[in-house]
Structure formats: C-alpha cells, structure tokens
C-alpha positions as CSV (number, residue, x, y, z in Angstrom):
1,X,-29.7,73.1,248.1
2,X,-31.6,74.0,251.3
3,X,-31.5,70.5,252.4
4,X,-27.5,70.0,252.1
5,X,-26.9,73.0,254.0
6,X,-29.4,72.4,256.7
7,X,-27.8,72.2,260.4
8,X,-24.5,73.4,259.1
9,X,-22.2,76.3,261.0
10,X,-20.6,78.8,258.5
11,X,-17.6,81.1,259.2
12,X,-17.2,83.6,257.3
13,X,-14.4,86.5,257.2
14,X,-14.1,89.9,256.0
15,X,-18.3,89.8,256.4
16,X,-18.7,93.4,257.0
17,X,-19.2,94.5,253.2
18,X,-18.5,93.2,249.9
19,X,-18.4,89.8,249.0
20,X,-18.3,88.4,252.3
21,X,-21.9,90.2,253.6
22,X,-23.2,89.0,250.4
23,X,-22.1,85.5,250.9
24,X,-23.9,85.5,254.4
25,X,-27.3,87.0,252.8
26,X,-26.9,83.9,250.2
27,X,-26.5,81.2,252.3
28,X,-29.4,82.4,254.8
29,X,-31.8,83.1,251.5
30,X,-30.8,79.4,250.4
31,X,-31.3,77.5,253.8
32,X,-33.5,79.9,255.9
33,X,-34.1,76.9,258.7
34,X,-31.3,75.4,260.9
35,X,-28.2,77.2,260.1
36,X,-25.7,79.1,261.8
37,X,-23.4,82.2,260.5
38,X,-20.4,83.4,262.3
39,X,-19.9,86.7,260.5
40,X,-16.0,88.0,261.6
41,X,-14.6,91.6,260.6
42,X,-12.9,94.5,262.0
43,X,-16.0,96.4,262.4
44,X,-18.5,94.8,264.5
45,X,-21.2,97.7,264.3
46,X,-21.5,96.7,260.6
47,X,-21.7,92.9,261.2
48,X,-24.5,93.3,264.1
49,X,-26.4,95.4,261.6
50,X,-26.1,92.5,258.8
51,X,-27.1,90.0,261.4
52,X,-30.4,92.3,262.4
53,X,-31.0,92.6,258.6
54,X,-30.5,88.7,257.7
55,X,-32.9,87.5,260.7
56,X,-35.6,90.2,259.5
57,X,-35.5,89.0,256.0
58,X,-35.4,85.3,256.5
59,X,-36.9,84.8,260.3
60,X,-35.4,83.0,263.1
61,X,-34.3,79.9,261.5
62,X,-30.8,81.5,260.6
63,X,-28.5,82.0,263.8
64,X,-25.7,84.9,263.4
65,X,-22.8,85.5,265.6
66,X,-21.0,88.6,264.6
67,X,-17.4,88.2,265.7
68,X,-14.7,90.9,266.0
69,X,-11.7,89.7,264.7
70,X,-8.8,91.3,262.4
71,X,-7.4,88.1,260.8
72,X,-4.0,90.1,260.4
73,X,-3.7,89.8,264.0
74,X,-2.2,86.0,264.9
75,X,-2.9,86.4,268.6
76,X,-6.8,87.3,268.1
77,X,-7.3,84.3,265.7
78,X,-5.2,82.1,268.3
79,X,-8.0,82.7,271.0
80,X,-10.9,82.6,268.3
81,X,-11.9,79.2,268.3
82,X,-11.9,78.6,272.2
83,X,-13.9,81.7,272.7
84,X,-16.8,81.0,270.7
85,X,-20.1,80.1,272.3
86,X,-20.3,76.1,272.1
87,X,-23.2,75.9,269.6
88,X,-21.2,77.7,267.3
89,X,-17.6,75.7,267.7
90,X,-18.4,73.0,265.1
91,X,-17.7,74.9,261.9
92,X,-18.6,73.2,258.9
93,X,-17.6,75.6,256.2
94,X,-15.2,78.4,256.4
95,X,-15.1,81.1,253.7
96,X,-11.8,82.8,253.8
97,X,-12.8,85.8,252.3
98,X,-11.1,89.0,254.1
99,X,-8.3,90.6,251.8
100,X,-7.2,94.1,250.7
101,X,-4.5,96.0,249.2
102,X,-2.9,99.3,249.9
103,X,-1.8,101.5,246.7
104,X,-0.4,100.5,243.5
105,X,3.3,101.6,244.2
106,X,6.0,99.5,241.9
107,X,9.2,98.4,243.5
108,X,11.3,100.0,244.8
109,X,8.7,102.5,246.0
110,X,6.6,100.0,247.7
111,X,5.7,100.8,251.4
112,X,6.8,98.7,254.0
113,X,3.9,99.0,255.9
114,X,1.5,98.6,252.8
115,X,3.4,95.4,252.1
116,X,3.1,94.0,256.0
117,X,-0.8,94.7,256.1
118,X,-1.2,93.1,252.7
119,X,0.1,89.6,253.6
120,X,-0.5,89.6,257.2
121,X,-4.2,89.9,255.9
122,X,-4.4,88.2,252.6
123,X,-1.9,85.4,253.2
124,X,-0.9,84.8,256.9
125,X,-4.3,85.5,257.9
126,X,-5.8,83.3,255.5
127,X,-3.2,80.6,256.4
128,X,-4.2,81.5,260.2
129,X,-7.4,81.0,260.4
130,X,-7.5,77.7,258.3
131,X,-5.2,76.1,260.8
132,X,-7.3,77.1,263.7
133,X,-10.5,75.7,261.8
134,X,-8.9,72.4,260.4
135,X,-8.6,70.4,263.5
136,X,-12.3,70.6,264.0
137,X,-13.0,69.6,260.4
138,X,-10.5,66.5,260.8
139,X,-12.4,65.4,263.8
140,X,-15.0,64.2,262.2
141,X,-16.2,60.7,260.3
142,X,-13.9,59.1,262.9
143,X,-10.6,60.8,261.4
144,X,-11.7,60.8,258.0
145,X,-12.8,64.4,258.3
146,X,-15.5,66.7,256.6
147,X,-16.2,70.2,255.7
148,X,-15.4,73.0,253.2
149,X,-12.4,75.5,253.2
150,X,-13.1,78.3,250.5
151,X,-10.4,80.5,249.7
152,X,-11.3,83.7,247.8
153,X,-8.5,84.5,245.4
154,X,-8.0,86.9,242.6
155,X,-7.7,86.9,238.7
156,X,-4.2,88.8,240.2
157,X,-3.3,85.4,241.6
158,X,-2.8,83.9,238.0
159,X,-1.3,87.0,236.4
160,X,0.4,89.8,237.3
161,X,0.0,93.5,236.1
162,X,1.4,96.6,236.6
163,X,1.4,98.3,239.8
164,X,-0.1,95.2,241.2
165,X,3.2,93.3,242.6
166,X,2.0,92.8,246.3
167,X,-1.5,92.2,245.6
168,X,-0.7,89.7,242.9
169,X,1.9,88.0,245.0
170,X,-0.2,88.3,248.1
171,X,-3.1,86.1,245.7
172,X,-0.6,83.8,243.9
173,X,0.5,82.5,247.7
174,X,-3.5,81.6,248.2
175,X,-3.5,80.3,244.9
176,X,-0.4,77.8,245.9
177,X,-1.2,77.4,249.5
178,X,-5.0,75.8,248.0
179,X,-3.6,73.8,245.6
180,X,-1.1,72.6,248.5
181,X,-4.1,72.0,250.9
182,X,-6.2,70.1,248.4
183,X,-3.3,67.6,248.2
184,X,-2.7,67.1,252.0
185,X,-6.2,66.5,252.5
186,X,-6.6,64.1,249.9
187,X,-7.3,61.3,252.3
188,X,-9.9,63.3,254.1
189,X,-13.4,64.1,253.2
190,X,-12.7,67.9,253.6
191,X,-13.2,69.7,250.3
192,X,-10.9,72.6,249.3
193,X,-12.2,75.0,247.0
194,X,-10.7,77.9,245.0
195,X,-12.7,81.0,243.7
196,X,-10.8,83.5,241.7
197,X,-13.0,86.8,240.5
198,X,-12.2,89.2,238.3
199,X,-13.4,92.5,238.7
200,X,-15.9,93.1,241.4
201,X,-16.9,96.4,242.6
202,X,-16.4,96.6,246.3
203,X,-14.7,98.5,249.0
204,X,-11.5,97.1,247.6
205,X,-10.7,100.3,245.5
206,X,-11.4,102.5,247.9
207,X,-9.0,100.9,250.4
208,X,-6.5,100.5,247.8
209,X,-6.5,104.3,247.1
210,X,-6.6,105.1,250.7
211,X,-10.0,106.3,250.8
212,X,-9.9,108.4,247.6
213,X,-13.5,107.7,246.5
214,X,-12.9,109.5,243.1
215,X,-10.0,107.6,241.9
216,X,-11.9,104.2,243.0
217,X,-14.6,105.2,241.0
218,X,-12.7,105.6,237.9
219,X,-11.3,102.1,237.9
220,X,-15.1,100.9,236.8
221,X,-15.8,103.7,234.8
222,X,-17.1,102.5,231.6
223,X,-17.4,98.8,232.5
224,X,-20.1,96.8,234.3
225,X,-17.8,95.1,237.2
226,X,-19.2,91.8,239.0
227,X,-21.1,92.4,241.8
228,X,-20.4,90.7,245.1
229,X,-24.0,88.7,244.8
230,X,-22.5,87.4,241.6
231,X,-19.1,86.0,243.6
232,X,-21.3,84.9,246.4
233,X,-23.8,82.8,244.4
234,X,-21.1,80.8,243.5
235,X,-19.7,80.4,246.7
236,X,-22.8,78.8,247.7
237,X,-23.3,76.9,244.5
238,X,-19.8,75.1,245.1
239,X,-20.7,74.4,249.0
240,X,-24.2,73.4,247.9
241,X,-23.1,70.4,245.7
242,X,-23.1,66.8,246.6
243,X,-20.4,66.0,249.2
244,X,-18.4,64.0,246.6
245,X,-18.3,67.0,244.0
246,X,-15.3,69.2,244.7
247,X,-15.7,72.3,242.2
248,X,-11.6,72.9,242.8
249,X,-11.0,76.0,240.7
250,X,-13.3,78.5,239.7
251,X,-12.2,81.8,237.5
252,X,-15.0,84.0,237.2
253,X,-14.8,87.3,234.8
254,X,-17.5,90.2,233.9
255,X,-18.3,89.9,230.3
256,X,-15.9,93.2,229.3
257,X,-12.9,91.4,230.7
258,X,-10.5,88.4,229.8
259,X,-7.6,88.2,231.8
260,X,-6.0,91.1,234.5
261,X,-5.1,93.2,231.8
262,X,-7.2,92.3,229.0
263,X,-10.5,94.9,229.3
264,X,-12.9,96.5,227.2
265,X,-14.3,99.8,228.3
266,X,-17.1,101.9,226.4
267,X,-16.2,105.5,225.9
268,X,-17.3,107.7,228.8
C-alpha cells in the first residue's frame, strides 16, 4: 500500500470533518513518506488544525496544503487549480467527498434554498471539481491518462426514502455521473470509483437538522452506525490497489442496516 501511494498528490474535498478528515489521516498513516495532501473545505481553521495534527502524528514525510474552498461556488472552483502551488498541481487522486442536505421536507414543501444548496454542493460542485482536475490526469502517459477519481455517494442514491427526496435525487445524480464517467474514460488509465455508505455518524445530521444536536443524535439511537474511519479505510484500500484493478462500485452498511429503510434498532 505504501509503495503504491508514494509520490502521489491527493485532493480531498469536504476535509474539515467526518469522512474527509478521516480519509486525510488514513492516507497519511498508510504512506507517511513522500505524500502530498490537498485538503479543502469552507472552514480553513479546521483544515489548518488537521494539517498540524497529521504532521505531528506521522512526521514531515507528508506535506499538507489546507485550502479554503466552497465547492458550491463554481467561480471558486474555476480558479482553484491555477492557484495551487506548483508542487501541488499534479493531482493524482481526487476524492469528491463534500456533501450535505438541509431538512427532511417532502414535496411540495421543500424550500428552494435547501434544494439549491444541496444540488450545488452534491452534484454541480462534484462535477465542477472533476472537470477542474481531469485535464491534469488526461495529460499523463502520453495522453493515455492516469489517476483516480473517487466519488462519495450514498445508499440514498440507490433507494429513495420518505423525507429524503432532494438528498436521494442528488446522490442518484452522483451515481449516474460516476457510471457514465467511467464509461467515457474507458480508453484511459483513469480509474473512476464510487463508494456508497449507509448510515455514518458525522456532522451530516446536525447540518440536516439546522444545528439541532438532540434531533441529530436521535438518528443514531439504538444503533451502531459506521464511523468516518470505516469509510476512509475503504477509500484508501480502493486507491491502493494495483493500477489495473478498479474497485468500481462499493456499497457498505453497518451491521444493523440492510437498506436505506430497513434498520434494526435496539430498545433504548
């Protein structure tokens, strides 16, 4: 694993917490020598702290560049690659992790603002980031390309559930884009990897419920959800395979879950 990751530059969106943060640490621990991490999110102070913590844990063999970036803002993405320091421009791995949803409203009561930010982040932001980085990957190997694009989806993109219509629709779009992109790049050596987690305990539910921590905690009552570290391990495993091996499509659940709507909760 370490040998296969050595020398790579890895870009992770939504890296200030949750799956993105854990993925940054997992890459650093898996290859503590000759690795570059570009960590992006809206909260720059959190990114700087993560960078400090990674170096403290694994040493200076990993270089970390924190970059403030809101993927829902297309203008910020347009200038992103051009503003990277020269030594970080050759991105080998893009982890499209940034995502959110606001509320659980059902049609016709879905707020337009909630719909817009969900799609601008989960769908348009993911596609814009891919388009910003893909030209770098396509130039490698005399035009045959090389690199990895990992799109973090959700079980919600495979199965709708009540109160999740806008989130499910956004993640279904991610799944469709991932599948189509893999086919479009079939003549290259660029791997397109989709990872769809089930229930994971992150700040996701706090954001969904507009900061209501008690309501967010109730989502995980009586169950043991996946941790961000669980998902990070799968991401790094997929990237660390021999370059001819594509872990194209991964669906992962905690043991109490069998689908988006079939869960077993212990009495509380």
